[in-house]
N, C-alpha and C positions, 0 to 999 in steps of 0.2 A: 595490341596483339603482336606476336612475333618476338616477344622478349620472355626469357625464363621468369617464372615467379620467384619471389624471394625465398631464401632458405627457410624462414620461419613457416611459410605456407607449406613447403614440402615436408617439414617436420610434422606439422599438424595433420596432414592428409596421409602421408606415407611413412616417413622415416621414424617418427616417434609414436605414431598411432598404433594402437594395439586392439585386439579383439578382447572385449571385456565380458566377464561372467558374473562379477560382483558389482553391485550398484549402490551409489549414495542415495539417501532418501531425499531426493530433490525432484520436484515435478518438471515435466516438459510441457511448455505452453502449446496450445493448439496452433497459435500463430507461427510458431517455429516449425511445426509439422507442415503447415501450408508453404512456408518458405522452402523447405526441403523439396517438396513436389515442384514448386515453381522453378527450381534449379534443375531438378532431375529431367523434366520434360524438354530441356534445351539440348540435352545430349543427342548425338546422331543415332538414328535407326534407319534401316533400309527403307527407302521410299517414305520416310517419316511415318512409319507404321505405328509406332508408339503403342505397342500392345500391353505394356505393363499396367497392372491395376493394383491398388494399395488399400489395405484395410488396417487402420491403426487400432489395435486392441489395447484400450487404456483403462476403461472402467472396471471396477471389481466384478461386475456382472459378466462382462465380456471375457474377462480373464478366466472365470469359472467355466465358460463354454470352451475355451481353448485348452486349458491345462490338461484335461483327460486325454486330449488328442496328441500330446507330446510324449516323446520317449522319457523314461524316468530321469535320465540325466539332464534334461532340459527344463524340468518342471520348476524347481526351486529358483533357478536364475531368472526364469521368465516371470514368475510371481513377484520377484524382487525388482525387476526392471520397471521403470515408470511406463514404458510403452513397448509393445511388441508389434512390429509391422509384419503383416502377411503380404508378401510380394507375389502377385499372380500374373497371369497373362491371358489375354482375351483371344479365344479361338476364332472369334468373328471380327477381328481387328479390321478386316478389309471393308466392313460396313462404313467405317469412318474415313476411308481414303478419299472419297470425293471432296471432303473438307480439308483433310490433312495434306493431300497431294493433288491439288486441283488441276495442274497443268497436263496431266495424263489420265487416261482411264485405268488407273492402277487397280481399281476394284476388280476389273475383269481378269487381271493376272492371277487372282486367287479364288474368286467366287466359283464354287463348283469343283474345285480341286480336291484331291483326296485328303483324308485326315492326316496322312503322313507329311505331306507338303505343308499343310497348315500348322501342324504341331511343331515341325522343325523351324518354320519361320517365326511363329509366335514365341516359342521357347528361346530361340537364339536372340531375338531382339528384345524380348522381355528380360532376359538375363543381363544383356547390356544395360538396360535401364536400371536393373537392380544394382549393378556396380556403380552407375552414376548416383544412385540413391545413397549408397554408403559414402561415396566421396562428398556429396552435398552435405550429408549429416555431419561428417567430420569437419568440413569447411566452415560450418555454422557453429562449431563448438561442442557438438555432441560426440559421445563415444558410441560405438556400435558393437553388436554381438551377433553376427550372422550365423545361421545354423540350419542344418537339416534335422533329421531325427523327429519326424512327426508323421501322423497318419494322414497322408495326402488326401485320400478319398474322404476321410472324415472331415478334414478342414474344408475341402471343397463343398461338401454338403452343408456344413454348419455356417460357413461364411460367404459362400458363392452359390448356394443352392438356387436353382432356377435360372442360372445365367450361363453363358458360354465361357466363363472364367475358370481357370485351373490354378491351383497354388504351385509356386516354384520353390521358394525358400522363405524362411522367417528371419527377422532381424530385430533383436532387442535394441532399444535406444534409451539413452539417458546419460548420466554423468557417472562414469565408472569409478570404482574404488582402486586407485593406483597401488595401494598397499597389498591388494590381493593378486596382483599380476605375477606370473612366473617369468623367468627369463625368456626372451624372444626365442622361438624355435628356429632351427636352421632354415636357410633359403638357398635356392640354387644360385650359382653365379652364371654370368653370361655364356661362357664357353660350354657349360653343361647342357644348356637348353636352347642355344641359339646358333645360327649360322648366317653369315653374310655372303651371298652368292652373286 
């Protein structure tokens, strides 16, 4: 700890990593999906809330359930991707706090609070975990294609029905086709979006 990671790691996770929309015909092993989650859950969340929930849509049957719920522009690339992860967040995350944050009665901080407080907290921390998920996937050698553009209510009903989990965003996973990449889009530089005060 305390030392910068090597340039090759920065390349793989950030500097040369790209969002992919075209995929090689290479499967993604279930063990690799498990390793992604094993890394994802180590990232920090407020009071270790860990509200993110993941469904890996991999089988042809599951893809047929998902595809009609996607915007037109996301259908072909999701069909071609070996896996599409649905990243959701548990609105009753606080039920797990006695185990995840045992040194305080953190459940009492949230139980009975209004939907707005719970939604904000679960979405914020679940989104953090979604970002850790992308970094973990890239670190383990996969390419990612995070996306919006789906019927959230439909996905919630189809894949999280009967639970307190809501979908946040989707992320295709696999081995991208580098030949299909466009030039990298512009990014802000420090002075455009940052200040040191």
